[in-house]
N, CA, C, O and the ligand as a Tripos MOL2 file, in Angstrom:
@<TRIPOS>MOLECULE
protein
  277   275    70     0     0
PROTEIN
NO_CHARGES

@<TRIPOS>ATOM
      1 N         -37.9920    1.6950  -37.8950 N.3       1 MET1
      2 CA        -37.6380    3.1330  -37.9870 C.3       1 MET1
      3 C         -37.6440    3.8460  -36.6460 C.2       1 MET1
      4 O         -36.8020    4.6440  -36.2360 O.2       1 MET1
      5 N         -38.7790    3.4040  -36.0140 N.am      2 ASP2
      6 CA        -38.8660    4.1670  -34.5350 C.3       2 ASP2
      7 C         -37.8060    3.8120  -33.7110 C.2       2 ASP2
      8 O         -37.4880    4.5520  -32.7800 O.2       2 ASP2
      9 N         -37.1400    2.6320  -33.9660 N.am      3 ASP3
     10 CA        -36.1760    2.0740  -32.8980 C.3       3 ASP3
     11 C         -34.8080    2.8630  -33.3610 C.2       3 ASP3
     12 O         -33.9340    3.1120  -32.5300 O.2       3 ASP3
     13 N         -34.6830    3.2340  -34.7240 N.am      4 ILE4
     14 CA        -33.5500    3.9810  -35.0540 C.3       4 ILE4
     15 C         -33.6040    5.4450  -34.7160 C.2       4 ILE4
     16 O         -32.5770    6.0610  -34.4320 O.2       4 ILE4
     17 N         -34.9110    6.0650  -34.7460 N.am      5 ASP5
     18 CA        -35.1590    7.3270  -34.1180 C.3       5 ASP5
     19 C         -34.7490    7.5340  -32.7730 C.2       5 ASP5
     20 O         -34.1160    8.5130  -32.3750 O.2       5 ASP5
     21 N         -35.2050    6.3980  -31.9650 N.am      6 ARG6
     22 CA        -34.8170    6.3620  -30.4840 C.3       6 ARG6
     23 C         -33.4950    6.3900  -30.2160 C.2       6 ARG6
     24 O         -33.0220    7.1070  -29.3340 O.2       6 ARG6
     25 N         -32.6570    5.4440  -31.1190 N.am      7 ALA7
     26 CA        -31.2850    5.4710  -30.9770 C.3       7 ALA7
     27 C         -30.4910    6.6290  -31.1450 C.2       7 ALA7
     28 O         -29.5410    6.9460  -30.4290 O.2       7 ALA7
     29 N         -31.0040    7.3580  -32.3050 N.am      8 GLN8
     30 CA        -30.3300    8.4760  -32.7570 C.3       8 GLN8
     31 C         -30.6940    9.6980  -31.6460 C.2       8 GLN8
     32 O         -29.9450   10.6290  -31.3510 O.2       8 GLN8
     33 N         -31.7880    9.4910  -31.2130 N.am      9 ALA9
     34 CA        -32.3020   10.5990  -30.1720 C.3       9 ALA9
     35 C         -31.2800   10.4420  -28.7760 C.2       9 ALA9
     36 O         -30.7300   11.3750  -28.1890 O.2       9 ALA9
     37 N         -31.2080    9.0900  -28.4610 N.am     10 LEU10
     38 CA        -30.3850    8.8150  -27.3170 C.3      10 LEU10
     39 C         -28.8460    9.0970  -27.5250 C.2      10 LEU10
     40 O         -28.1570    9.4710  -26.5760 O.2      10 LEU10
     41 N         -28.3570    8.9200  -28.7080 N.am     11 GLU11
     42 CA        -27.0430    9.2870  -29.1040 C.3      11 GLU11
     43 C         -26.7570   10.7690  -28.8950 C.2      11 GLU11
     44 O         -25.8070   11.2260  -28.2600 O.2      11 GLU11
     45 N         -27.7680   11.4940  -29.5550 N.am     12 THR12
     46 CA        -27.6860   12.8910  -29.4420 C.3      12 THR12
     47 C         -27.5880   13.4980  -28.2040 C.2      12 THR12
     48 O         -26.8160   14.4290  -27.9750 O.2      12 THR12
     49 N         -28.4640   12.9260  -27.2640 N.am     13 ARG13
     50 CA        -28.4900   13.5710  -25.8800 C.3      13 ARG13
     51 C         -27.2400   13.1650  -25.0710 C.2      13 ARG13
     52 O         -26.7780   13.9290  -24.2230 O.2      13 ARG13
     53 N         -26.6690   11.9050  -25.3450 N.am     14 GLN14
     54 CA        -25.6960   11.5570  -24.6120 C.3      14 GLN14
     55 C         -24.2650   12.3780  -25.0760 C.2      14 GLN14
     56 O         -23.3470   12.6740  -24.3110 O.2      14 GLN14
     57 N         -24.3230   12.6150  -26.3000 N.am     15 ARG15
     58 CA        -23.3560   13.7310  -26.8840 C.3      15 ARG15
     59 C         -23.5350   14.9240  -26.3660 C.2      15 ARG15
     60 O         -22.4950   15.4870  -26.0250 O.2      15 ARG15
     61 N         -24.6640   15.5760  -26.1720 N.am     16 GLN16
     62 CA        -24.6920   16.6960  -25.5940 C.3      16 GLN16
     63 C         -24.3370   16.7130  -24.1810 C.2      16 GLN16
     64 O         -23.6850   17.6680  -23.7590 O.2      16 GLN16
     65 N         -24.6920   15.7590  -23.3920 N.am     17 GLU17
     66 CA        -24.3680   15.6690  -21.9950 C.3      17 GLU17
     67 C         -22.9850   15.6190  -21.9690 C.2      17 GLU17
     68 O         -22.4930   16.4560  -21.2110 O.2      17 GLU17
     69 N         -22.1740   14.8850  -22.5720 N.am     18 ALA18
     70 CA        -20.8700   14.7560  -22.6910 C.3      18 ALA18
     71 C         -20.0750   15.9700  -22.9850 C.2      18 ALA18
     72 O         -18.9780   16.1970  -22.4750 O.2      18 ALA18
     73 N         -20.7010   16.7640  -23.8620 N.am     19 LEU19
     74 CA        -20.2310   18.0290  -24.2130 C.3      19 LEU19
     75 C         -20.2930   18.9530  -23.1680 C.2      19 LEU19
     76 O         -19.3940   19.7530  -22.9080 O.2      19 LEU19
     77 N         -21.4750   18.8330  -22.4970 N.am     20 ALA20
     78 CA        -21.7300   19.9510  -21.4160 C.3      20 ALA20
     79 C         -20.7440   19.7050  -20.1970 C.2      20 ALA20
     80 O         -20.1890   20.5980  -19.5570 O.2      20 ALA20
     81 N         -20.6260   18.3900  -19.9970 N.am     21 ARG21
     82 CA        -19.6670   18.0050  -18.9000 C.3      21 ARG21
     83 C         -18.2320   18.4660  -19.2440 C.2      21 ARG21
     84 O         -17.4840   18.9430  -18.3910 O.2      21 ARG21
     85 N         -17.9280   18.3170  -20.3940 N.am     22 PHE22
     86 CA        -16.5450   18.9310  -21.0710 C.3      22 PHE22
     87 C         -16.4290   20.4370  -20.6520 C.2      22 PHE22
     88 O         -15.5350   20.8790  -19.9300 O.2      22 PHE22
     89 N         -17.3480   21.0910  -21.1460 N.am     23 VAL23
     90 CA        -17.2560   22.5730  -21.2080 C.3      23 VAL23
     91 C         -17.3380   22.9890  -19.8010 C.2      23 VAL23
     92 O         -16.5270   23.8470  -19.4500 O.2      23 VAL23
     93 N         -18.1810   22.5300  -18.9170 N.am     24 SER24
     94 CA        -18.2330   22.8100  -17.5480 C.3      24 SER24
     95 C         -16.9790   22.5700  -16.7960 C.2      24 SER24
     96 O         -16.5530   23.3540  -15.9490 O.2      24 SER24
     97 N         -16.3750   21.4120  -17.1470 N.am     25 ALA25
     98 CA        -15.1470   21.2450  -16.5950 C.3      25 ALA25
     99 C         -13.9500   22.0080  -16.9070 C.2      25 ALA25
    100 O         -13.0380   22.1060  -16.0860 O.2      25 ALA25
    101 N         -13.9070   22.5720  -18.0950 N.am     26 ARG26
    102 CA        -13.0300   23.5850  -18.6560 C.3      26 ARG26
    103 C         -13.1880   24.8010  -18.0790 C.2      26 ARG26
    104 O         -12.2130   25.5150  -17.8470 O.2      26 ARG26
    105 N         -14.5270   25.1920  -17.7660 N.am     27 ARG27
    106 CA        -14.7720   26.4470  -17.1880 C.3      27 ARG27
    107 C         -14.3810   26.7010  -15.7220 C.2      27 ARG27
    108 O         -14.1890   27.8050  -15.2110 O.2      27 ARG27
    109 N         -14.2830   25.3210  -15.0440 N.am     28 LYS28
    110 CA        -13.8360   25.4300  -13.6280 C.3      28 LYS28
    111 C         -12.5830   26.3320  -13.3490 C.2      28 LYS28
    112 O         -11.5310   25.9870  -13.8860 O.2      28 LYS28
    113 N         -12.5920   27.3440  -12.6390 N.am     29 PRO29
    114 CA        -11.4120   28.1810  -12.4470 C.3      29 PRO29
    115 C         -10.1840   27.2250  -11.7720 C.2      29 PRO29
    116 O          -9.0340   27.2820  -12.2070 O.2      29 PRO29
    117 N         -10.5610   26.3810  -10.7070 N.am     30 THR30
    118 CA         -9.6330   25.5220  -10.4010 C.3      30 THR30
    119 C         -10.0320   24.1090  -10.5000 C.2      30 THR30
    120 O         -10.9030   23.6290   -9.7730 O.2      30 THR30
    121 N          -9.4330   23.4790  -11.3460 N.am     31 SER31
    122 CA         -9.6690   21.8490  -11.4870 C.3      31 SER31
    123 C          -8.8470   21.1360  -10.6030 C.2      31 SER31
    124 O          -7.7730   21.5820  -10.2020 O.2      31 SER31
    125 N          -9.3280   19.9970  -10.2700 N.am     32 PRO32
    126 CA         -8.4860   19.3110   -9.4100 C.3      32 PRO32
    127 C          -7.0270   18.9880   -9.8870 C.2      32 PRO32
    128 O          -6.8960   18.8660  -11.1050 O.2      32 PRO32
    129 N          -5.9110   18.8320   -9.1050 N.am     33 SER33
    130 CA         -4.8900   18.4600   -9.9200 C.3      33 SER33
    131 C          -4.7710   17.0680  -10.2940 C.2      33 SER33
    132 O          -5.3380   16.1620   -9.6830 O.2      33 SER33
    133 N          -3.9870   16.8970  -11.3610 N.am     34 LEU34
    134 CA         -3.7900   15.5830  -12.0230 C.3      34 LEU34
    135 C          -2.8720   14.7020  -11.0100 C.2      34 LEU34
    136 O          -1.9560   15.1570  -10.3250 O.2      34 LEU34
    137 N          -3.2620   13.4770  -11.0500 N.am     35 THR35
    138 CA         -2.2420   12.5900  -10.2590 C.3      35 THR35
    139 C          -1.0540   12.1910  -11.1510 C.2      35 THR35
    140 O          -0.0260   11.7530  -10.6350 O.2      35 THR35
    141 N          -1.1650   12.3190  -12.3330 N.am     36 HIS36
    142 CA         -0.1070   12.1710  -13.3100 C.3      36 HIS36
    143 C           0.2530   13.2420  -14.2980 C.2      36 HIS36
    144 O          -0.6420   13.9830  -14.7020 O.2      36 HIS36
    145 N           1.4390   13.3820  -14.7050 N.am     37 CYS37
    146 CA          1.7040   14.6640  -15.5760 C.3      37 CYS37
    147 C           1.0620   14.3320  -16.8300 C.2      37 CYS37
    148 O           0.9690   13.2200  -17.3500 O.2      37 CYS37
    149 N           0.6020   15.5250  -17.2720 N.am     38 ALA38
    150 CA         -0.1390   15.6650  -18.4900 C.3      38 ALA38
    151 C           0.7550   15.4380  -19.6580 C.2      38 ALA38
    152 O           0.3520   14.9680  -20.7220 O.2      38 ALA38
    153 N           2.0470   15.8070  -19.4080 N.am     39 ALA39
    154 CA          2.9640   15.8700  -20.6090 C.3      39 ALA39
    155 C           3.5890   14.4940  -20.6880 C.2      39 ALA39
    156 O           3.5150   13.8650  -21.7440 O.2      39 ALA39
    157 N           4.2040   13.9900  -19.6200 N.am     40 CYS40
    158 CA          5.0870   12.7620  -19.5260 C.3      40 CYS40
    159 C           4.2460   11.5370  -18.9210 C.2      40 CYS40
    160 O           4.4890   10.3630  -19.2020 O.2      40 CYS40
    161 N           3.4510   11.8660  -18.2450 N.am     41 GLY41
    162 CA          2.6390   10.7400  -17.6450 C.3      41 GLY41
    163 C           3.3890   10.1680  -16.2640 C.2      41 GLY41
    164 O           3.0640    9.0950  -15.7560 O.2      41 GLY41
    165 N           4.3410   10.9560  -15.7770 N.am     42 GLU42
    166 CA          4.8560   10.3650  -14.6760 C.3      42 GLU42
    167 C           3.9780   11.0340  -13.3730 C.2      42 GLU42
    168 O           3.4000   12.1200  -13.3260 O.2      42 GLU42
    169 N           4.1100    9.8660  -12.2310 N.am     43 PRO43
    170 CA          3.2120   10.2800  -11.1980 C.3      43 PRO43
    171 C           3.5480   11.8360  -10.6700 C.2      43 PRO43
    172 O           4.7030   12.2480  -10.7750 O.2      43 PRO43
    173 N           2.5540   12.6410  -10.1270 N.am     44 ILE44
    174 CA          2.9940   13.9090   -9.5780 C.3      44 ILE44
    175 C           2.8160   13.7710   -8.1950 C.2      44 ILE44
    176 O           1.7090   13.4070   -7.7970 O.2      44 ILE44
    177 N           3.8270   14.0260   -7.2930 N.am     45 PRO45
    178 CA          3.9870   13.7520   -5.8240 C.3      45 PRO45
    179 C           2.8140   14.5620   -5.2250 C.2      45 PRO45
    180 O           2.4860   15.6980   -5.5670 O.2      45 PRO45
    181 N           2.2540   13.8180   -4.3060 N.am     46 GLU46
    182 CA          1.0750   14.5860   -3.4020 C.3      46 GLU46
    183 C           1.3980   15.9560   -3.0690 C.2      46 GLU46
    184 O           0.6520   16.8920   -3.3590 O.2      46 GLU46
    185 N           2.5190   16.0890   -2.4530 N.am     47 VAL47
    186 CA          2.8040   17.4750   -1.7770 C.3      47 VAL47
    187 C           2.7280   18.6430   -2.8810 C.2      47 VAL47
    188 O           2.3170   19.7790   -2.6470 O.2      47 VAL47
    189 N           3.2160   18.1510   -4.1870 N.am     48 ARG48
    190 CA          3.1850   19.1590   -5.1360 C.3      48 ARG48
    191 C           1.7800   19.4670   -5.6830 C.2      48 ARG48
    192 O           1.5230   20.5840   -6.1320 O.2      48 ARG48
    193 N           0.7450   18.3400   -5.6410 N.am     49 ARG49
    194 CA         -0.6480   18.6780   -5.9020 C.3      49 ARG49
    195 C          -1.2420   19.4970   -5.0400 C.2      49 ARG49
    196 O          -1.9390   20.4410   -5.4120 O.2      49 ARG49
    197 N          -0.9940   19.1800   -3.6930 N.am     50 LEU50
    198 CA         -1.4270   20.2080   -2.6320 C.3      50 LEU50
    199 C          -0.9590   21.5260   -2.6050 C.2      50 LEU50
    200 O          -1.6400   22.4460   -2.1530 O.2      50 LEU50
    201 N           0.4000   21.7000   -3.1580 N.am     51 ALA51
    202 CA          0.8860   23.0800   -2.9790 C.3      51 ALA51
    203 C           0.5740   23.9120   -4.3080 C.2      51 ALA51
    204 O           0.5920   25.1430   -4.2950 O.2      51 ALA51
    205 N           0.2910   23.1760   -5.4400 N.am     52 VAL52
    206 CA         -0.0950   23.8130   -6.4880 C.3      52 VAL52
    207 C          -1.4720   23.3580   -6.9950 C.2      52 VAL52
    208 O          -1.4840   22.4670   -7.8440 O.2      52 VAL52
    209 N          -2.6920   23.9010   -6.5430 N.am     53 PRO53
    210 CA         -4.0040   23.4370   -6.9420 C.3      53 PRO53
    211 C          -3.9830   23.6160   -8.4720 C.2      53 PRO53
    212 O          -3.5820   24.5970   -9.0980 O.2      53 PRO53
    213 N          -4.4880   22.4860   -8.9360 N.am     54 GLY54
    214 CA         -4.8240   22.4760  -10.3630 C.3      54 GLY54
    215 C          -3.5830   22.2290  -11.3210 C.2      54 GLY54
    216 O          -3.6310   22.4940  -12.5220 O.2      54 GLY54
    217 N          -2.4760   21.7040  -10.6950 N.am     55 CYS55
    218 CA         -1.2360   21.5220  -11.6590 C.3      55 CYS55
    219 C          -1.5290   20.3830  -12.2490 C.2      55 CYS55
    220 O          -2.1000   19.4090  -11.7580 O.2      55 CYS55
    221 N          -0.9900   20.5780  -13.6610 N.am     56 ARG56
    222 CA         -1.1590   19.3510  -14.5460 C.3      56 ARG56
    223 C           0.0110   18.8640  -14.7960 C.2      56 ARG56
    224 O          -0.0370   17.7160  -15.2390 O.2      56 ARG56
    225 N           1.1850   19.3650  -14.6620 N.am     57 LEU57
    226 CA          2.5830   18.8580  -14.9880 C.3      57 LEU57
    227 C           3.5090   18.5060  -13.6060 C.2      57 LEU57
    228 O           3.4130   19.0030  -12.4830 O.2      57 LEU57
    229 N           4.3210   17.5990  -14.0430 N.am     58 CYS58
    230 CA          5.3550   17.3290  -13.0040 C.3      58 CYS58
    231 C           6.3530   18.3630  -13.1080 C.2      58 CYS58
    232 O           6.4110   19.1780  -14.0280 O.2      58 CYS58
    233 N           7.2910   18.2800  -11.9300 N.am     59 VAL59
    234 CA          8.2380   19.2840  -11.6070 C.3      59 VAL59
    235 C           9.2090   19.5000  -12.9970 C.2      59 VAL59
    236 O           9.5160   20.5990  -13.4590 O.2      59 VAL59
    237 N           9.5180   18.4900  -13.4130 N.am     60 GLY60
    238 CA         10.3400   18.5870  -14.5970 C.3      60 GLY60
    239 C           9.8530   19.1430  -15.7060 C.2      60 GLY60
    240 O          10.5560   19.9140  -16.3580 O.2      60 GLY60
    241 N           8.4690   18.8050  -16.1160 N.am     61 CYS61
    242 CA          7.7980   19.2290  -17.3410 C.3      61 CYS61
    243 C           7.5150   20.7660  -17.0260 C.2      61 CYS61
    244 O           7.6030   21.5710  -17.9520 O.2      61 CYS61
    245 N           7.2060   21.1580  -15.8520 N.am     62 GLN62
    246 CA          6.8450   22.5410  -15.4510 C.3      62 GLN62
    247 C           8.0360   23.4730  -15.6580 C.2      62 GLN62
    248 O           7.9750   24.6100  -16.1250 O.2      62 GLN62
    249 N           9.1520   22.8130  -15.2350 N.am     63 ALA63
    250 CA         10.3800   23.7340  -15.2660 C.3      63 ALA63
    251 C          10.6970   23.9240  -16.7220 C.2      63 ALA63
    252 O          11.1130   25.0010  -17.1470 O.2      63 ALA63
    253 N          10.5050   22.9030  -17.4640 N.am     64 GLN64
    254 CA         10.7620   22.8590  -18.9620 C.3      64 GLN64
    255 C           9.9500   23.8950  -19.7220 C.2      64 GLN64
    256 O          10.4130   24.5930  -20.6240 O.2      64 GLN64
    257 N           8.6690   23.9350  -19.2700 N.am     65 ARG65
    258 CA          7.8000   24.8580  -20.0270 C.3      65 ARG65
    259 C           7.9330   26.2170  -19.5630 C.2      65 ARG65
    260 O           7.6220   27.1490  -20.3040 O.2      65 ARG65
    261 N           8.4150   26.4240  -18.2750 N.am     66 GLU66
    262 CA          8.6860   27.8960  -17.9570 C.3      66 GLU66
    263 C           9.9140   28.0630  -18.5820 C.2      66 GLU66
    264 O          10.0150   29.1780  -19.0940 O.2      66 GLU66
    265 N          10.8290   27.3860  -18.7110 N.am     67 ALA67
    266 CA         12.2790   27.7100  -19.3350 C.3      67 ALA67
    267 C          12.1460   28.1410  -20.9050 C.2      67 ALA67
    268 O          12.9010   28.9400  -21.4590 O.2      67 ALA67
    269 N          11.0690   27.4780  -21.5090 N.am     68 THR68
    270 CA         10.9060   27.8620  -22.9580 C.3      68 THR68
    271 C          10.0170   29.0140  -23.1840 C.2      68 THR68
    272 O          10.0330   29.6300  -24.2500 O.2      68 THR68
    273 N           9.1820   29.3420  -22.1250 N.am     69 LEU69
    274 CA          8.3500   30.5650  -22.3080 C.3      69 LEU69
    275 C           8.9380   31.7830  -22.4160 C.2      69 LEU69
    276 O           8.2470   32.7900  -22.5680 O.2      69 LEU69
    277 ZN          6.0660   15.4960  -16.7420 Zn       70 ZN70
@<TRIPOS>BOND
     1     1     2 1
     2     2     3 1
     3     3     4 2
     4     3     5 am
     5     5     6 1
     6     6     7 1
     7     7     8 2
     8     7     9 am
     9     9    10 1
    10    10    11 1
    11    11    12 2
    12    11    13 am
    13    13    14 1
    14    14    15 1
    15    15    16 2
    16    15    17 am
    17    17    18 1
    18    18    19 1
    19    19    20 2
    20    19    21 am
    21    21    22 1
    22    22    23 1
    23    23    24 2
    24    23    25 am
    25    25    26 1
    26    26    27 1
    27    27    28 2
    28    27    29 am
    29    29    30 1
    30    30    31 1
    31    31    32 2
    32    31    33 am
    33    33    34 1
    34    34    35 1
    35    35    36 2
    36    35    37 am
    37    37    38 1
    38    38    39 1
    39    39    40 2
    40    39    41 am
    41    41    42 1
    42    42    43 1
    43    43    44 2
    44    43    45 am
    45    45    46 1
    46    46    47 1
    47    47    48 2
    48    47    49 am
    49    49    50 1
    50    50    51 1
    51    51    52 2
    52    51    53 am
    53    53    54 1
    54    54    55 1
    55    55    56 2
    56    55    57 am
    57    57    58 1
    58    58    59 1
    59    59    60 2
    60    59    61 am
    61    61    62 1
    62    62    63 1
    63    63    64 2
    64    63    65 am
    65    65    66 1
    66    66    67 1
    67    67    68 2
    68    67    69 am
    69    69    70 1
    70    70    71 1
    71    71    72 2
    72    71    73 am
    73    73    74 1
    74    74    75 1
    75    75    76 2
    76    75    77 am
    77    77    78 1
    78    78    79 1
    79    79    80 2
    80    79    81 am
    81    81    82 1
    82    82    83 1
    83    83    84 2
    84    83    85 am
    85    85    86 1
    86    86    87 1
    87    87    88 2
    88    87    89 am
    89    89    90 1
    90    90    91 1
    91    91    92 2
    92    91    93 am
    93    93    94 1
    94    94    95 1
    95    95    96 2
    96    95    97 am
    97    97    98 1
    98    98    99 1
    99    99   100 2
   100    99   101 am
   101   101   102 1
   102   102   103 1
   103   103   104 2
   104   103   105 am
   105   105   106 1
   106   106   107 1
   107   107   108 2
   108   107   109 am
   109   109   110 1
   110   110   111 1
   111   111   112 2
   112   111   113 am
   113   113   114 1
   114   114   115 1
   115   115   116 2
   116   115   117 am
   117   117   118 1
   118   118   119 1
   119   119   120 2
   120   119   121 am
   121   121   122 1
   122   122   123 1
   123   123   124 2
   124   123   125 am
   125   125   126 1
   126   126   127 1
   127   127   128 2
   128   127   129 am
   129   129   130 1
   130   130   131 1
   131   131   132 2
   132   131   133 am
   133   133   134 1
   134   134   135 1
   135   135   136 2
   136   135   137 am
   137   137   138 1
   138   138   139 1
   139   139   140 2
   140   139   141 am
   141   141   142 1
   142   142   143 1
   143   143   144 2
   144   143   145 am
   145   145   146 1
   146   146   147 1
   147   147   148 2
   148   147   149 am
   149   149   150 1
   150   150   151 1
   151   151   152 2
   152   151   153 am
   153   153   154 1
   154   154   155 1
   155   155   156 2
   156   155   157 am
   157   157   158 1
   158   158   159 1
   159   159   160 2
   160   159   161 am
   161   161   162 1
   162   162   163 1
   163   163   164 2
   164   163   165 am
   165   165   166 1
   166   166   167 1
   167   167   168 2
   168   167   169 am
   169   169   170 1
   170   170   171 1
   171   171   172 2
   172   171   173 am
   173   173   174 1
   174   174   175 1
   175   175   176 2
   176   175   177 am
   177   177   178 1
   178   178   179 1
   179   179   180 2
   180   179   181 am
   181   181   182 1
   182   182   183 1
   183   183   184 2
   184   183   185 am
   185   185   186 1
   186   186   187 1
   187   187   188 2
   188   187   189 am
   189   189   190 1
   190   190   191 1
   191   191   192 2
   192   191   193 am
   193   193   194 1
   194   194   195 1
   195   195   196 2
   196   195   197 am
   197   197   198 1
   198   198   199 1
   199   199   200 2
   200   199   201 am
   201   201   202 1
   202   202   203 1
   203   203   204 2
   204   203   205 am
   205   205   206 1
   206   206   207 1
   207   207   208 2
   208   207   209 am
   209   209   210 1
   210   210   211 1
   211   211   212 2
   212   211   213 am
   213   213   214 1
   214   214   215 1
   215   215   216 2
   216   215   217 am
   217   217   218 1
   218   218   219 1
   219   219   220 2
   220   219   221 am
   221   221   222 1
   222   222   223 1
   223   223   224 2
   224   223   225 am
   225   225   226 1
   226   226   227 1
   227   227   228 2
   228   227   229 am
   229   229   230 1
   230   230   231 1
   231   231   232 2
   232   231   233 am
   233   233   234 1
   234   234   235 1
   235   235   236 2
   236   235   237 am
   237   237   238 1
   238   238   239 1
   239   239   240 2
   240   239   241 am
   241   241   242 1
   242   242   243 1
   243   243   244 2
   244   243   245 am
   245   245   246 1
   246   246   247 1
   247   247   248 2
   248   247   249 am
   249   249   250 1
   250   250   251 1
   251   251   252 2
   252   251   253 am
   253   253   254 1
   254   254   255 1
   255   255   256 2
   256   255   257 am
   257   257   258 1
   258   258   259 1
   259   259   260 2
   260   259   261 am
   261   261   262 1
   262   262   263 1
   263   263   264 2
   264   263   265 am
   265   265   266 1
   266   266   267 1
   267   267   268 2
   268   267   269 am
   269   269   270 1
   270   270   271 1
   271   271   272 2
   272   271   273 am
   273   273   274 1
   274   274   275 1
   275   275   276 2
@<TRIPOS>SUBSTRUCTURE
     1 MET1         2 RESIDUE 1 A MET
     2 ASP2         6 RESIDUE 1 A ASP
     3 ASP3        10 RESIDUE 1 A ASP
     4 ILE4        14 RESIDUE 1 A ILE
     5 ASP5        18 RESIDUE 1 A ASP
     6 ARG6        22 RESIDUE 1 A ARG
     7 ALA7        26 RESIDUE 1 A ALA
     8 GLN8        30 RESIDUE 1 A GLN
     9 ALA9        34 RESIDUE 1 A ALA
    10 LEU10       38 RESIDUE 1 A LEU
    11 GLU11       42 RESIDUE 1 A GLU
    12 THR12       46 RESIDUE 1 A THR
    13 ARG13       50 RESIDUE 1 A ARG
    14 GLN14       54 RESIDUE 1 A GLN
    15 ARG15       58 RESIDUE 1 A ARG
    16 GLN16       62 RESIDUE 1 A GLN
    17 GLU17       66 RESIDUE 1 A GLU
    18 ALA18       70 RESIDUE 1 A ALA
    19 LEU19       74 RESIDUE 1 A LEU
    20 ALA20       78 RESIDUE 1 A ALA
    21 ARG21       82 RESIDUE 1 A ARG
    22 PHE22       86 RESIDUE 1 A PHE
    23 VAL23       90 RESIDUE 1 A VAL
    24 SER24       94 RESIDUE 1 A SER
    25 ALA25       98 RESIDUE 1 A ALA
    26 ARG26      102 RESIDUE 1 A ARG
    27 ARG27      106 RESIDUE 1 A ARG
    28 LYS28      110 RESIDUE 1 A LYS
    29 PRO29      114 RESIDUE 1 A PRO
    30 THR30      118 RESIDUE 1 A THR
    31 SER31      122 RESIDUE 1 A SER
    32 PRO32      126 RESIDUE 1 A PRO
    33 SER33      130 RESIDUE 1 A SER
    34 LEU34      134 RESIDUE 1 A LEU
    35 THR35      138 RESIDUE 1 A THR
    36 HIS36      142 RESIDUE 1 A HIS
    37 CYS37      146 RESIDUE 1 A CYS
    38 ALA38      150 RESIDUE 1 A ALA
    39 ALA39      154 RESIDUE 1 A ALA
    40 CYS40      158 RESIDUE 1 A CYS
    41 GLY41      162 RESIDUE 1 A GLY
    42 GLU42      166 RESIDUE 1 A GLU
    43 PRO43      170 RESIDUE 1 A PRO
    44 ILE44      174 RESIDUE 1 A ILE
    45 PRO45      178 RESIDUE 1 A PRO
    46 GLU46      182 RESIDUE 1 A GLU
    47 VAL47      186 RESIDUE 1 A VAL
    48 ARG48      190 RESIDUE 1 A ARG
    49 ARG49      194 RESIDUE 1 A ARG
    50 LEU50      198 RESIDUE 1 A LEU
    51 ALA51      202 RESIDUE 1 A ALA
    52 VAL52      206 RESIDUE 1 A VAL
    53 PRO53      210 RESIDUE 1 A PRO
    54 GLY54      214 RESIDUE 1 A GLY
    55 CYS55      218 RESIDUE 1 A CYS
    56 ARG56      222 RESIDUE 1 A ARG
    57 LEU57      226 RESIDUE 1 A LEU
    58 CYS58      230 RESIDUE 1 A CYS
    59 VAL59      234 RESIDUE 1 A VAL
    60 GLY60      238 RESIDUE 1 A GLY
    61 CYS61      242 RESIDUE 1 A CYS
    62 GLN62      246 RESIDUE 1 A GLN
    63 ALA63      250 RESIDUE 1 A ALA
    64 GLN64      254 RESIDUE 1 A GLN
    65 ARG65      258 RESIDUE 1 A ARG
    66 GLU66      262 RESIDUE 1 A GLU
    67 ALA67      266 RESIDUE 1 A ALA
    68 THR68      270 RESIDUE 1 A THR
    69 LEU69      274 RESIDUE 1 A LEU
    70 ZN70       277 GROUP 0 **** ****
């Protein structure tokens, strides 16, 4: 019983820590640019990542998204 309690406490703590990390990452105003496009998975050129801080999409997907907005 004690082992199960400890395991559950550990699991709960790990889940809370993971959630806290997730929330703080989302709250960051400028997250680091992705190395690969979030939509299609194509590599994002370093020049674009430096030019557009926090960019998540490749040029093609960004253009597509802006065209549909
Ligand atoms: Zn893309």
